[in-house]
C-alpha positions, 0 to 999 in steps of 0.5 A: 873097440879093436881098432886100436889093435889094427883090426879093420873090421869085425862083428861083435857078439852080444852077451846077455843081458846086452841088447846091442853092441857097437864094433869099431875098427881102425881108421884107414886112408883111402884115395878118392876122386871127387866130382871135379876129378881131383884125387884126395886122401880121406880117412874111413872107419868101419863101424858095425852094430850087432842088435838083438832083434827081440829087443831092438828093431833093425831099422832103429839100429840103422837110424842110430848108425846113420847118426853116428856116421853124420857126427863122425863125418862132421864132429862140429855138429856135436856142439850145435 
């Protein structure tokens, strides 16, 4: 986690015997335009997963990242 140091995005290096490592960047405020044309501010975060493909299939890693995105965008789902 280098996000606490203000790093926006980075790729973490896997060290044996690790099979994967998650890199978490800092949160950034961004302006977006919704479907109704209204401008609003959201917070985004960069998350990168490095995997050893001899151990973990890339598709499995992608499913894991999708789950992280789902829970970060709606944390109340962690309780359900």
